[in-house]
Structure formats: structure tokens, C-alpha cells
C-alpha positions in Angstrom: -0.2 0.0 -0.2 1.9 3.6 -1.1 2.1 6.1 1.5 -0.2 8.7 -0.8 -2.4 6.4 -1.0 -2.8 5.8 2.8 -2.7 10.0 3.1 -5.3 10.1 0.3 -7.6 7.7 3.3 -6.6 9.8 6.0 -7.9 13.0 4.1 -11.0 11.6 3.3 -11.7 9.9 6.5 -9.8 12.7 8.7 -12.5 14.9 6.4 -15.5 13.2 7.3 -14.8 13.0 11.1 -14.4 16.9 11.3 -17.2 17.9 9.9 -19.4 15.1 11.5 -17.5 16.5 15.0 -18.1 20.2 14.5 -22.0 21.4 14.8 -20.7 24.3 13.0 -20.3 23.3 9.5 -23.9 22.3 9.3 -26.5 23.6 12.3 -26.0 27.4 10.8 -27.5 26.1 8.0 -30.3 23.9 8.6 -31.7 26.2 11.2 -31.8 29.3 8.6 -33.0 27.4 5.8 -36.3 27.5 8.3 -35.8 30.4 10.0 -35.4 32.4 5.9 -38.0 30.2 4.8 -35.0 28.9 1.7 -35.7 26.6 -0.5 -34.1 22.4 -0.7 -31.4 24.2 -3.7 -30.6 27.3 -2.0 -29.5 25.1 1.0 -27.6 22.9 -0.4 -25.8 25.8 -2.5 -25.7 28.5 0.2 -23.9 25.1 2.3 -22.2 24.2 -0.7 -20.2 27.6 -1.8 -19.8 28.2 2.5 -17.8 24.9 2.0 -15.4 25.0 -0.6 -14.2 28.8 0.7 -14.2 27.0 4.0 -12.3 23.9 2.9 -10.0 26.4 0.1 -9.5 29.1 3.0 -7.1 26.9 5.0 -5.5 25.3 2.0 -4.3 28.6 0.3 -3.2 29.1 4.4 -1.6 26.0 4.0 0.5 26.6 0.7 1.7 30.2 1.3 3.1 28.8 5.2 5.2 26.1 3.2 5.7 28.2 0.5 7.6 31.3 3.1 9.7 27.6 5.3 6.4 27.8 8.1 7.2 25.1 10.6 4.4 23.2 11.0 4.3 23.8 15.0 3.6 28.0 13.7 1.1 26.9 11.0 -1.1 25.0 13.6 -0.7 28.0 15.5 -2.5 30.2 13.0 -4.8 28.0 12.6 -6.2 28.0 16.2 -6.3 31.5 16.2 -7.9 31.2 13.2 -10.7 28.6 14.7 -10.7 31.1 18.1 -11.9 34.2 15.8 -14.4 32.2 14.0 -15.6 31.3 17.9 -16.5 34.9 18.0 -18.0 35.2 14.6 -20.5 32.7 15.2 -20.9 34.3 18.8 -21.6 37.9 17.5 -23.3 36.3 14.8 -26.0 34.0 17.1 -26.4 37.0 20.0 -27.1 39.7 17.2 -29.8 36.7 15.0 -31.1 36.3 18.3 -31.5 39.8 19.2 -33.5 40.1 15.2 -35.3 37.3 17.0 -36.9 39.1 19.8 -37.5 42.2 17.8 -39.7 39.6 15.0 -41.1 38.1 18.1 -42.0 41.6 20.1 -42.7 42.7 16.4 -46.0 39.9 15.5 -45.5 38.5 18.4 -46.0 39.8 21.1 -49.7 41.2 21.0 -51.4 38.5 19.0 -53.2 38.0 21.8 -54.5 40.9 22.6 -57.7 42.3 21.9 -57.7 43.9 19.0 -58.8 47.2 19.9 -55.6 47.1 22.7 -53.5 46.6 19.4 -51.2 49.6 18.5 -53.0 51.1 15.8 -49.5 50.1 12.9 -49.4 46.4 14.7 -53.5 46.3 14.6 -53.5 47.3 10.6 -50.4 45.0 9.7 -52.4 41.7 11.2 -55.3 43.1 9.6 -53.6 43.2 5.8 -49.8 41.4 6.4 -48.8 38.0 6.3 -45.9 36.0 7.3 -44.4 36.9 4.4 -45.5 40.1 3.6 -43.6 40.4 7.3 -40.3 39.5 6.4 -40.9 41.4 2.5 -40.7 44.4 4.4 -38.0 44.4 7.4 -36.0 41.1 6.8 -32.2 41.6 5.7 -32.4 38.1 5.0 -30.4 39.0 1.9 -26.8 40.1 4.5 -28.0 36.0 5.6 -25.5 33.8 3.2 -22.9 36.4 2.5 -22.4 36.0 6.5 -22.1 32.2 6.6 -19.8 32.4 3.4 -17.2 35.5 5.6 -17.1 32.7 8.6 -16.7 29.9 6.5 -14.3 31.5 5.0 -12.0 32.3 7.9 -13.0 28.9 9.5 -10.1 26.8 10.0 -9.2 22.6 8.7 -6.3 22.2 11.9 -6.4 18.4 10.3 -6.0 19.6 6.7 -2.6 21.5 7.1 -0.6 18.4 8.6 -1.8 16.6 5.7 -0.7 19.0 2.9 3.2 19.7 4.5 4.3 16.0 3.9 3.4 16.3 0.1 4.5 19.0 0.2 8.4 18.4 2.1 8.3 15.9 -0.7 7.9 18.5 -3.7 5.4 16.4 -4.7 3.0 19.5 -6.2 0.4 16.4 -7.6 0.0 15.3 -4.1 -0.8 18.6 -2.4 -3.1 19.0 -4.4 -4.9 15.5 -4.6 -4.7 15.4 -1.0 -6.0 19.3 -0.5 -9.1 18.1 -3.2 -9.9 14.7 -1.5 -11.0 16.2 1.6 -12.5 19.2 0.9 -14.8 16.4 -1.5 -14.7 14.5 1.7 -15.7 18.0 3.7 -18.4 19.6 1.6 -19.5 16.5 1.0 -20.0 15.5 4.8 -21.0 18.9 5.0 -24.8 18.7 2.0 -25.1 15.3 3.0 -26.6 16.0 6.8 -27.3 19.7 6.3 -29.7 17.8 3.0 -30.6 15.1 6.2 -31.4 18.0 8.5 -33.4 20.1 6.0 -36.0 17.0 5.2 -36.4 16.7 9.5 -36.6 20.3 10.1 -39.8 20.5 7.6 -41.1 17.7 8.6 -42.2 21.0 11.9 -44.9 22.8 12.3 -44.7 26.1 13.5 -48.4 27.5 11.2 -49.0 30.9 12.9 -45.4 30.5 15.4 -42.9 31.3 12.3 -41.9 34.9 14.4 -40.5 32.0 17.1 -37.4 30.9 14.4 -35.8 33.3 14.1 -35.2 33.7 17.6 -34.5 29.8 18.1 -31.5 30.3 14.7 -30.3 33.1 16.5 -29.4 30.3 19.8 -28.5 27.7 17.9 -25.7 29.8 15.7 -25.4 31.2 19.7 -24.5 27.7 21.2 -22.7 26.7 17.6 -20.0 29.4 18.4 -19.9 28.7 22.0 -19.7 25.4 22.1 -17.0 25.5 19.2 -15.2 28.9 21.4 -14.9 27.3 24.4 -16.0 23.4 24.3 -13.6 22.4 21.3 -15.6 21.5 19.0 
């Protein structure tokens, strides 16, 4: 069994494992797809592009570091610092989205149980003439959400990838570096797509008829917990 074959098998295995063990790789896409009412196709595309950016960011950093003669320990330290930054990015994003969820709840949910004559005039008028979809179009910053996810994932590290890139690079094997990055990327992005698709199908079975405004708060809290897990629990 050749060393390259073992290396490629390791890349595939670690790509799958590191994705499954990192809930930040899939939970944000699943809960936001429900909150933002994304179609399955759109959800998969956002996941795919974010996953490619996630792997590419680490590959580019690894290649630059190798070209500059950085040691493996230094590259791993850089990846660890990137992981800390991304953890905080997820936490901030989770807090802000949770705040948005509270805003949506207050605007839509806090008054729906009051008699119509006790509701503020603006809310009473909105309840009479606008549905949830219309409200989403009015004040929903959803167009930014995919870009925020993409940015977070581009900064996100693939710590297990760097050591595997160093070996073929040390052997001056450009093809080896390419194959390791490719196999790892396919395994990582493929696992992300599979888990997100399963999660999308599962969460689509949940019905929130008349309570859609609460999903944003739920999504924000899940993203916040994923960030806390990544930052403080090493997930």
C-alpha cells in the first residue's frame, strides 16, 4: 500500500470526521434554512459555496505558509488562532440574530393574543393586511445572511488538513498536495451537504403554523450555542 494512498484515505476519513464532530459545519445552515424559508436547492448551494470557501481558505493559508518556510507548529498555531476568531464570529452572529429574533417576536408575536382594540394601531393595521411572508419582505435582512455565513466559513480553519499538506509539500510533490486538498475538500463538503440535507428534511417536518416569527430566535440561539461550543468546548 503506497504512502500516497494512505495519505489520501486519511484525508477522506479526517474530512468526514472533522465535519461530523463540528456542529458549526451544518447547524447554522439547517436552522437558517427554516428561519429564512430557503428552498432545498438554495440551502444546498449556500452550504456548498460556504464549504468550498472553508476548505480553500485553509489550503491557501497552508500553501502560503509552506512557501514561506513556516514550521508545522507555527501553521497549526495560526489555524488555532483562526478557530478562535471564527468562534467569536459565530457567537456575535448568534447574539445579533437572537436579538433580531426577539425583535420579530415583539413586533409580531407579543401582541397577537391581545384584543384587536388594545393593539397599537400600526400593528393592528399590519395584522389585518399583511401575512408573515409580507412582513419578511418588509424588514428582513435575509439577503445578507448567506454572505455572513460564507465569510465565517472562509475564515474557519481546517486544522487537520495542514499536517497532511506538509508531507507531500516536503516531498516536492505538487500533485500530492493537490490530491490531498481535493480529497479532503470533497469529503468535507460532501459530508456538510449530506448532513444539511438530512437536517433540512427533518426540520421541514416541523410545523410552526402561525408561530413562524419565533423561528428566528430559535435559529439565533442555535448559532450562538454552536459558537460557544466551538470557542469554549473545542467542538
